[in-house]
C-alpha positions as CSV (number, residue, x, y, z in Angstrom):
1,M,39.5,176.7,16.7
2,R,40.3,178.5,13.4
3,I,38.0,177.3,10.6
4,T,37.7,179.2,7.3
5,L,35.1,178.9,4.6
6,R,37.8,177.3,2.4
7,S,38.0,174.5,4.9
8,A,34.3,174.1,5.5
9,V,33.7,171.5,2.8
10,P,36.3,169.0,3.9
11,I,35.1,169.5,7.5
12,V,31.5,168.7,6.6
13,A,32.7,165.7,4.6
14,S,34.7,164.5,7.5
15,A,31.8,165.0,9.9
16,L,29.6,162.8,7.7
17,A,32.2,160.1,7.5
18,F,32.8,160.0,11.2
19,L,29.1,160.0,12.0
20,G,29.2,156.4,10.6
21,C,32.1,155.6,12.9
22,L,30.1,156.9,15.8
23,Y,27.7,154.0,15.5
24,A,30.5,151.5,14.6
25,Q,32.4,152.0,17.8
26,K,33.1,148.7,19.5
27,P,32.5,148.1,23.3
28,F,35.1,149.4,25.7
29,R,37.9,147.0,26.6
30,Q,40.5,147.4,29.4
31,Y,43.7,145.4,29.9
32,P,46.3,145.1,32.6
33,G,49.2,147.4,31.8
34,V,52.9,147.3,32.6
35,E,52.6,150.2,35.0
36,Y,48.9,150.0,36.0
37,Y,47.5,146.6,36.5
38,R,44.1,147.8,37.8
39,F,42.5,151.2,37.0
40,E,39.0,152.4,37.9
41,T,36.7,152.2,34.9
42,P,34.9,155.5,34.1
43,P,31.1,155.1,34.4
44,D,30.6,156.3,30.8
45,A,33.2,154.1,29.3
46,N,30.8,152.8,26.7
47,E,29.3,156.1,25.7
48,K,29.0,156.7,22.0
49,T,31.0,159.7,21.1
50,E,32.6,161.6,18.2
51,F,36.1,160.7,19.3
52,Q,37.8,158.2,21.4
53,F,41.5,157.8,22.2
54,A,42.6,154.8,20.1
55,R,45.7,153.1,21.4
56,L,47.4,150.7,19.0
57,M,48.2,147.2,20.3
58,F,51.3,145.5,18.8
59,P,53.7,142.7,19.5
60,P,57.0,143.5,21.1
61,G,60.2,143.5,19.1
62,W,63.6,141.9,19.8
63,N,64.8,144.8,21.9
64,D,61.6,145.1,24.1
65,G,62.7,146.6,27.4
66,Y,60.2,144.5,29.3
67,R,61.4,141.2,27.9
68,G,61.9,138.8,30.8
69,R,59.3,140.5,32.9
70,F,56.3,140.3,30.7
71,D,56.6,137.6,28.1
72,G,52.9,136.5,27.7
73,D,50.5,137.1,24.9
74,W,50.6,140.8,23.9
75,R,47.0,140.7,22.9
76,L,46.1,140.3,26.6
77,G,47.9,143.3,27.9
78,L,51.0,143.4,30.2
79,S,53.0,144.2,27.1
80,L,55.0,147.1,25.6
81,W,52.0,148.7,24.0
82,T,50.5,149.4,27.5
83,Q,53.3,151.8,28.5
84,D,51.6,154.8,30.3
85,Y,48.2,153.1,29.7
86,P,45.5,153.9,30.6
87,R,46.5,157.0,32.7
88,A,48.0,158.9,29.8
89,D,45.0,158.1,27.5
90,R,42.4,159.3,30.1
91,H,44.3,162.4,31.1
92,F,44.7,163.4,27.5
93,S,41.0,162.6,26.7
94,Q,40.0,164.8,29.6
95,A,42.1,167.6,28.2
96,V,40.6,167.3,24.7
97,R,37.2,167.5,26.3
98,R,38.0,170.7,28.1
99,L,39.9,172.4,25.3
100,T,37.8,171.6,22.2
101,R,34.2,171.1,21.3
102,L,34.7,167.5,20.4
103,H,32.5,165.0,22.2
104,V,35.2,162.7,23.6
105,R,34.8,159.4,25.4
106,S,36.4,159.4,28.8
107,A,38.0,156.0,28.3
108,E,40.4,154.9,25.6
109,Q,40.0,152.0,23.0
110,P,42.8,149.5,22.4
111,V,42.9,148.7,18.7
112,N,44.3,145.5,17.2
113,L,45.3,145.7,13.5
114,D,44.9,141.9,13.2
115,E,41.2,142.3,13.9
116,D,40.6,145.2,11.4
117,E,39.5,147.5,14.3
118,E,41.4,150.5,13.1
119,F,38.8,151.5,10.4
120,D,36.4,152.7,13.1
121,Q,38.9,155.3,14.2
122,P,40.1,158.6,12.6
123,W,43.2,158.6,14.7
124,L,45.6,156.0,16.2
125,Y,48.4,156.4,18.8
126,A,51.3,154.1,19.6
127,V,54.0,154.4,22.2
128,Q,57.6,153.1,22.2
129,V,57.7,152.4,18.5
130,G,61.4,152.0,18.7
131,E,61.0,148.7,20.5
132,W,57.9,147.2,18.8
133,G,57.6,144.2,16.5
134,L,55.1,145.3,13.8
135,T,54.5,142.4,11.5
136,P,54.3,142.6,7.6
137,K,50.5,141.9,7.8
138,Q,50.0,144.7,10.4
139,G,52.1,147.0,8.2
140,K,49.8,146.3,5.2
141,E,46.7,146.9,7.4
142,L,48.1,150.2,8.7
143,R,48.9,151.3,5.1
144,E,45.4,150.6,4.0
145,Y,44.0,152.5,7.0
146,L,46.2,155.5,6.3
147,L,45.5,155.6,2.5
148,R,41.7,155.6,3.3
149,G,42.2,158.8,5.3
150,G,43.4,157.6,8.7
151,F,46.0,159.3,10.9
152,F,48.7,157.7,13.0
153,M,50.7,159.3,15.8
154,A,54.0,157.5,16.6
155,D,55.5,158.5,19.9
156,D,58.3,157.8,22.4
157,F,61.4,156.5,20.7
158,H,64.9,157.8,21.3
159,G,68.3,157.5,19.8
160,Y,69.8,155.8,16.8
161,A,69.0,152.2,17.6
162,E,65.3,152.8,18.4
163,R,65.0,155.0,15.3
164,Q,66.3,152.2,13.1
165,V,63.7,149.8,14.5
166,F,61.0,152.4,13.7
167,V,62.3,153.1,10.2
168,D,62.4,149.4,9.4
169,A,58.8,149.1,10.5
170,M,57.7,152.0,8.3
171,K,59.2,150.2,5.3
172,L,56.5,147.5,6.0
173,V,53.9,150.3,5.8
174,F,55.2,152.5,3.0
175,P,58.3,151.1,1.3
176,D,58.6,154.1,-1.0
177,R,57.6,157.0,1.2
178,R,60.2,159.0,3.1
179,I,60.2,160.2,6.7
180,V,60.7,163.9,6.6
181,E,60.9,166.8,9.0
182,I,57.5,168.6,9.1
183,P,58.1,172.3,8.3
184,N,57.0,174.9,10.8
185,N,54.4,176.4,8.4
186,D,52.6,173.1,7.9
187,P,48.9,173.4,8.9
188,I,49.3,170.5,11.4
189,F,51.2,172.9,13.7
190,H,48.6,175.7,13.4
191,T,45.2,173.9,13.2
192,V,44.2,175.0,16.8
193,Y,47.4,176.2,18.5
194,D,50.3,177.9,16.8
195,L,53.2,175.7,17.8
196,S,56.3,177.3,16.4
197,D,58.3,176.6,19.6
198,R,58.4,172.8,19.9
199,F,61.1,171.7,22.4
200,Q,62.1,168.3,23.5
201,V,59.8,166.6,26.0
202,P,61.6,163.8,27.8
203,G,59.9,161.1,29.8
204,Q,59.3,161.6,33.5
205,A,62.2,159.2,34.3
206,H,64.6,161.2,32.2
207,L,63.7,164.8,33.2
208,W,67.0,165.3,35.0
209,Q,69.0,164.4,31.8
210,G,66.6,166.1,29.5
211,C,66.7,163.2,27.1
212,K,66.9,159.4,26.8
213,N,69.8,157.6,25.1
214,C,71.5,161.0,25.2
215,N,74.9,159.9,24.0
216,S,73.6,157.8,21.0
217,G,71.3,160.2,19.1
218,G,68.8,161.0,21.8
219,R,69.4,164.7,22.0
220,G,67.2,167.1,20.2
221,A,63.5,167.0,19.3
222,H,62.4,166.0,15.8
223,W,58.8,166.4,14.6
224,E,58.6,164.3,11.5
225,G,56.0,162.9,9.2
226,I,55.0,160.7,6.2
227,Y,52.8,162.5,3.7
228,D,50.3,161.2,1.2
229,D,50.2,162.3,-2.5
230,R,48.0,165.3,-1.7
231,G,50.4,166.7,1.0
232,R,48.4,165.4,4.0
233,V,50.4,164.2,7.0
234,M,49.4,160.5,7.4
235,I,51.9,159.7,10.1
236,A,53.1,162.3,12.7
237,I,56.3,161.2,14.5
238,S,57.7,162.6,17.8
239,Y,61.3,161.3,17.7
240,N,63.3,161.9,20.9
241,S,60.2,163.1,22.8
242,D,57.7,161.2,25.0
243,L,54.4,163.1,24.8
244,G,52.5,160.1,26.2
245,D,54.5,160.4,29.4
246,A,53.7,164.1,29.6
247,W,50.0,163.3,29.4
248,E,50.4,160.6,32.0
249,W,52.0,162.9,34.5
250,A,50.1,166.1,33.6
251,D,48.3,166.1,37.0
252,D,51.6,165.7,39.0
253,P,52.6,169.0,40.6
254,E,56.3,168.0,40.3
255,Y,56.1,167.4,36.6
256,P,57.0,170.5,34.5
257,E,53.9,172.3,33.4
258,K,55.5,173.5,30.2
259,D,56.2,170.0,29.0
260,A,52.7,168.8,29.8
261,S,51.1,171.9,28.1
262,L,53.2,171.4,24.9
263,A,52.3,167.7,24.7
264,I,48.6,168.4,25.1
265,R,48.6,171.1,22.5
266,I,50.5,169.0,20.0
267,G,48.1,166.1,20.6
268,I,45.1,168.3,20.1
269,N,46.4,169.8,16.9
270,Y,47.0,166.3,15.6
271,I,43.5,165.2,16.4
272,I,41.8,168.2,14.9
273,Y,44.1,168.0,11.8
274,S,43.3,164.3,11.4
275,M,39.5,165.0,11.4
276,T,39.7,168.0,9.0
277,H,42.3,167.0,6.5
């Protein structure tokens, strides 16, 4: 990992801040998912670590693709937020363990904004944010978390209709901040890996097409963000790509290695950036 003397002070400050989070971590929780109802729990699931994969729980929106199949209480699992869960989370956590010096927990932690759980985490991840139903209260909570130094990765939404859902939700978080393309020279793409070549990563079910919602805006990768007043990326957005799916299928010999490798490298850059900026 590239660390200069210039960046040493913020890194030390971040380390001290997250040392407190180390002892604030809540016990591991596991929920049934839309793809994996039962999954073996790692023996060290409650280990106290520097970092744990924090998956954002959220209510489904009006266009939830699972509506009619899973209509129960989203806080109990079997809901849109559990797409790829927990296989993607655990595969990616294992990769972070191997490729960085971070002490990473082997199991993920679902986070509910309504219970103020996000403040224990330096980094949050959410999937299918083009079909979610983020509430005004949750938007306010997320804004407070981000302005305090948190980082949010928004993944897996495709085409014009899903983008509009996401844009409307972001207005609940930051009404006056724009979503912009992150430039190639931004440190977020060079914190660990130099990622100048960032191609579209489709979900496993859309590999043969190369995209989802292809004829309604789903072609072409966009790596976007929302910045704070100091120029820090608070929200990193992978529009028209499904990095979580690439993490999920990273151990499948039939899944393209180049897609899985890019998804893992982008995720690692985002994590290290979130803990050093």
